C-alpha positions in Angstrom: -62.9 119.0 -47.3 -59.5 118.3 -45.7 -58.6 114.7 -45.2 -58.2 113.5 -41.6 -54.7 113.1 -40.2 -53.7 109.5 -40.6 -51.3 107.9 -38.1 -50.2 104.3 -38.2 -49.4 102.5 -34.9 -46.9 99.7 -35.1 -44.9 97.5 -32.7 -44.6 93.9 -31.5 -47.5 91.7 -30.6 -48.7 92.5 -27.1 -47.0 95.9 -26.8 -50.3 97.7 -26.3 -50.9 99.1 -29.8 -54.6 98.4 -29.8 -55.1 99.6 -26.3 -53.4 102.9 -27.2 -55.6 103.3 -30.3 -58.8 102.6 -28.2 -57.8 105.0 -25.5 -56.9 107.8 -27.9 -59.9 107.3 -30.3 -62.4 105.9 -27.8 -62.8 102.9 -30.1 -63.6 99.4 -29.2 -61.1 97.3 -31.2 -60.5 93.9 -29.8 -57.6 93.8 -27.3 -55.6 90.7 -26.6 -55.1 89.6 -23.0 -51.9 87.7 -23.7 -49.1 87.6 -26.3 -51.5 85.9 -28.7 -52.2 88.3 -31.6 -55.7 89.8 -31.7 -54.9 92.1 -34.6 -54.5 89.8 -37.6 -55.2 92.6 -40.2 -54.9 96.4 -40.5 -57.7 98.1 -38.6 -59.0 101.7 -38.7 -60.1 103.2 -35.4 -63.1 105.5 -35.1 -62.3 109.0 -36.4 -62.0 111.5 -33.6 -61.3 115.2 -33.3 -58.3 116.5 -31.5 -57.7 120.3 -31.3 -60.3 120.8 -34.0 -58.7 118.4 -36.4 -59.9 115.0 -37.5 -57.6 112.1 -36.7 -57.7 108.4 -37.8 -55.4 105.9 -36.1 -54.4 102.8 -38.0 -53.8 99.7 -35.9 -51.4 97.1 -37.5 -50.5 93.5 -36.6 -47.0 92.9 -35.2 -44.3 91.2 -37.2 -44.1 88.5 -34.5 -47.8 87.6 -35.1 -48.8 84.2 -33.6 -51.0 83.1 -36.6 -49.2 84.5 -39.7 -45.7 84.7 -41.0 -43.7 88.0 -41.1 -44.0 87.9 -44.9 -47.8 87.6 -44.7 -47.9 90.5 -42.2 -45.7 92.7 -44.4 -47.9 91.9 -47.4 -51.0 92.9 -45.4 -49.5 96.2 -44.2 -47.9 96.9 -47.6 -51.1 96.4 -49.5 -53.0 98.8 -47.2 -50.2 101.4 -47.4 -49.9 101.1 -51.2 -53.6 101.4 -51.7 -53.8 104.4 -49.5 -50.9 106.1 -51.4 -52.5 105.4 -54.7 -55.7 107.0 -53.4 -53.8 110.1 -52.5 -53.7 109.4 -48.8 -50.4 109.8 -46.9 -49.5 109.3 -43.3 -48.7 112.2 -41.1 -46.5 109.9 -39.1 -46.1 106.6 -37.4 -46.0 105.6 -33.7 -43.8 102.6 -32.8 -44.5 101.2 -29.4 -42.2 99.3 -27.1 -42.9 97.8 -23.6 -40.6 99.4 -21.1 -41.5 96.4 -18.9 -39.3 94.2 -21.1 -36.1 93.4 -19.3 -34.0 93.7 -22.5 -34.3 94.5 -26.1 -34.4 91.0 -27.5 -33.4 89.7 -30.9 -37.1 89.6 -31.9 -37.6 93.2 -30.8 -34.5 94.2 -32.8 -35.7 92.4 -35.8 -39.1 94.0 -35.7 -37.6 97.5 -35.3 -35.2 96.8 -38.3 -38.2 95.8 -40.4 -40.1 98.9 -39.3 -37.1 101.2 -40.2 -36.8 99.6 -43.7 -40.6 99.9 -44.2 -40.4 103.7 -43.3 -37.2 104.5 -44.9 -34.5 106.8 -43.4 -36.2 110.0 -44.7 -39.5 109.2 -43.0 -38.0 108.6 -39.5 -38.4 112.3 -38.6 -42.2 111.7 -38.6 -41.8 108.7 -36.2 -42.6 108.8 -32.5 -41.0 106.0 -30.5 -43.4 105.3 -27.6 -42.5 103.4 -24.4 -45.5 102.2 -22.4 -46.4 99.9 -19.5 -44.5 102.1 -17.1 -46.8 101.0 -14.3 -45.2 97.5 -14.4 -41.7 98.8 -13.4 -40.3 101.1 -10.8 -39.3 104.6 -12.1 -35.6 103.9 -11.6 -35.7 100.7 -13.6 -37.8 102.3 -16.3 -35.4 105.2 -16.6 -32.4 102.9 -16.8 -34.0 101.0 -19.6 -35.1 104.2 -21.4 -31.5 105.5 -21.3 -30.3 102.2 -22.7 -32.8 102.2 -25.5 -32.1 105.8 -26.5 -28.3 105.3 -26.4 -28.2 102.0 -28.2 -31.1 100.1 -29.8 -33.2 103.1 -30.8 -30.4 105.5 -31.4 -30.2 105.1 -35.2 -33.8 106.3 -35.5 -33.4 109.1 -33.0 -30.4 110.3 -34.9 -32.6 110.6 -38.0 -35.1 112.8 -36.2 -37.4 110.3 -34.5 -38.8 111.3 -31.1 -39.0 109.2 -27.9 -42.0 109.7 -25.6 -43.5 107.9 -22.6 -47.2 106.8 -22.6 -48.9 106.6 -19.3 -51.9 104.6 -20.4 -54.5 107.4 -20.4 -56.2 109.6 -23.0 -54.3 112.7 -22.1 -51.0 111.0 -22.5 -52.2 109.4 -25.9 -53.3 112.8 -27.2 -50.0 114.4 -26.1 -48.2 111.8 -28.3 -50.5 112.3 -31.3 -50.0 116.1 -31.1 -46.3 115.5 -31.8 -47.4 114.2 -35.2 -50.4 116.3 -36.2 -48.4 119.2 -37.6 -46.0 117.0 -39.6 -45.8 117.3 -43.3 -47.2 114.0 -44.6 -44.5 111.6 -45.9 -44.2 108.8 -48.5 -42.9 105.7 -46.8 -40.1 103.8 -48.5 -42.3 100.8 -49.0 -45.0 103.0 -50.6 -42.4 104.4 -53.0 -41.1 101.0 -53.8 -44.5 99.4 -54.4 -46.2 102.3 -56.3 -43.5 104.5 -57.8 -41.0 101.7 -58.6 -43.6 99.0 -59.1 -41.7 96.5 -57.1 -43.3 93.3 -55.8 -43.5 93.2 -52.0 -40.8 90.5 -51.8 -38.3 92.9 -53.4 -38.8 95.7 -51.0 -36.2 96.7 -48.4 -38.6 95.5 -45.6 -39.0 92.1 -47.2 -35.3 91.8 -47.7 -34.9 92.6 -44.0 -37.3 89.8 -43.2 -35.6 87.4 -45.6 -32.2 88.4 -44.2 -33.5 87.7 -40.8 -35.0 84.4 -42.0 -31.7 83.5 -43.6 -29.9 84.5 -40.4 -32.5 82.5 -38.4 -32.0 79.6 -40.8 -28.2 79.9 -40.4 -28.6 80.1 -36.6 -31.0 77.1 -36.8 -28.5 75.1 -38.9 -25.7 76.1 -36.6 -27.8 75.0 -33.6 -28.7 71.8 -35.4 -25.1 71.2 -36.2 -24.1 72.0 -32.6 -26.8 69.7 -31.3 -25.6 67.0 -33.7 -22.0 67.6 -32.5 -23.2 67.6 -28.9 -25.0 64.4 -29.5 -21.9 62.9 -31.2 -19.7 64.1 -28.4 -22.1 62.8 -25.9 -22.1 59.5 -27.7 -18.3 59.5 -27.8 -18.2 60.4 -24.1 -20.8 57.7 -23.4 -18.7 55.3 -25.4 -15.6 56.5 -23.6 -17.4 56.1 -20.3 -18.5 52.7 -21.3 -15.0 51.8 -22.4 -13.6 53.1 -19.2 -16.2 51.1 -17.2 -15.3 48.0 -19.2 -11.6 48.7 -18.7 -12.2 49.3 -15.0 -14.3 46.1 -14.8 -11.6 44.3 -16.7 -8.9 45.6 -14.4 -11.1 44.8 -11.3 -11.6 41.2 -12.6 -8.0 40.8 -13.4 -7.1 42.1 -10.0 -9.5 39.6 -8.4 -8.1 36.8 -10.6 -4.6 37.8 -9.6 -5.5 37.8 -5.9 -7.2 34.5 -6.4 -4.2 33.1 -8.2 -1.9 34.4 -5.5 -4.1 32.9 -2.9 -4.1 29.5 -4.7 -0.4 29.7 -5.0 0.0 30.6 -1.4 -2.3 27.7 -0.4 -0.4 25.4 -2.7 2.9 26.6 -1.2 1.6 26.0 2.3 0.4 22.6 1.2 3.7 21.7 -0.3 5.5 23.0 2.8 3.2 21.0 5.0 3.7 17.8 2.9 7.5 18.5 2.9 7.4 19.0 6.7 5.3 15.8 7.1 7.7 13.9 4.8 10.7 15.3 6.7 9.1 14.3 10.0 8.3 10.8 8.6 11.9 10.5 7.4 13.2 11.7 10.8 10.9 9.1 12.5 12.1 6.5 10.1 15.7 7.4 10.6 15.2 7.3 14.3 13.4 4.0 14.0 16.2 2.6 11.8 18.8 3.9 14.2 16.9 2.3 17.0 16.7 -1.0 15.1 20.3 -0.9 14.4 21.1 -0.2 18.0 18.8 -3.0 19.0 20.4 -5.3 16.5 23.8 -4.3 17.6 22.8 -4.9 21.2 21.3 -8.2 20.3 24.5 -9.2 18.5 26.5 -8.0 21.4 24.4 -9.9 23.8 24.5 -13.0 21.6 28.2 -12.6 21.3 28.4 -12.3 25.1 26.2 -15.4 25.5 28.3 -17.3 23.0 31.4 -16.2 24.8 29.8 -17.2 28.1 28.8 -20.5 26.7 32.2 -21.0 25.3 33.7 -20.1 28.6 31.2 -22.4 30.4 32.0 -25.2 27.9 35.7 -24.7 28.3 35.3 -24.7 32.0 33.1 -27.8 31.8 35.7 -29.5 29.6 38.4 -28.5 32.0 36.3 -29.8 34.9 35.7 -33.0 33.0 39.3 -33.4 32.3 40.1 -32.8 35.9 37.5 -35.2 37.0 38.7 -37.8 34.6 42.2 -37.2 35.9 40.8 -37.5 39.4 39.0 -40.7 38.5 42.0 -42.1 36.8 44.1 -41.2 39.8 41.6 -42.8 42.2 41.5 -45.8 40.0 45.2 -46.0 40.0 45.2 -45.8 43.7 42.6 -48.5 44.0 44.7 -50.7 41.8 47.6 -50.1 43.9 45.8 -51.0 47.1 44.2 -54.1 45.7 47.4 -55.5 44.2 46.4 -54.8 40.9 43.9 -57.6 40.5 40.8 -56.0 41.3 39.4 -53.4 38.6 36.8 -51.1 39.4 34.5 -50.4 36.4 
């Protein structure tokens, strides 16, 4: 009895893998309502018949799982694929889903697609269908612009190797249309199956694991660079804070010095005014004293003049009195002489 056609569905967490699987196979696998992962392990959907052929879809967890590391997710998927390969089961193809509603192909999306490519290997990309979904969340124009950007840039390496790009319109007819693109493929051996089974490598030595490790190293480098930048930013902020503090201190010092200078100048001005006032008062006092001294000298001079005048007057009066006395004495002597003459000289008047 022919084996069923086996198709693996991969993509980021929340890109609609499980919903696609449920629509196509009419299964009831648990679907997440947010970006929290609801597919922690590889799950097989109900087998269904399409165009008379049996089909089994394989739902896988995304490499940005919210509960497990990328390495754990890879080991989970790799173990399933290696076991299937050992049991003689090969994949007819793989579906890689991407939300057209995402505004840009982020670093995480690019990393997930790189891991996917390394897991498949370049030779297996011809059996890959790149499916864009969630078209109902964007206008046709926006979706087509993003579709052109994806096909000409991010997804171009896979398209150049034979991968197909198809839209999914969230219904069974659209899902079956996508699956039909894989049904007639010649089953392929994925690179990770060849590495694990044929080359007997450990999962950590596979190309996909190296891609994860390279991304982890790059993430570590970016983290260290961010930490270094943050430290430098903190150091610069501290220096700027210190510089701001220093400037504030300098400004405060300058302001205080200016206040002290103004206060000193005010004190000096007041002191100068005080000295000028004292000098003015002293000059006024000296002027008054000089005027008083000059007045005293004038008064003394006037006193001496008046005294001199009085002395002169007294001297004149005394001289006049002496002259009058002398005259009177002369008159008396004259009279006395006359009397003597009249009396014969015998009678003396005393």
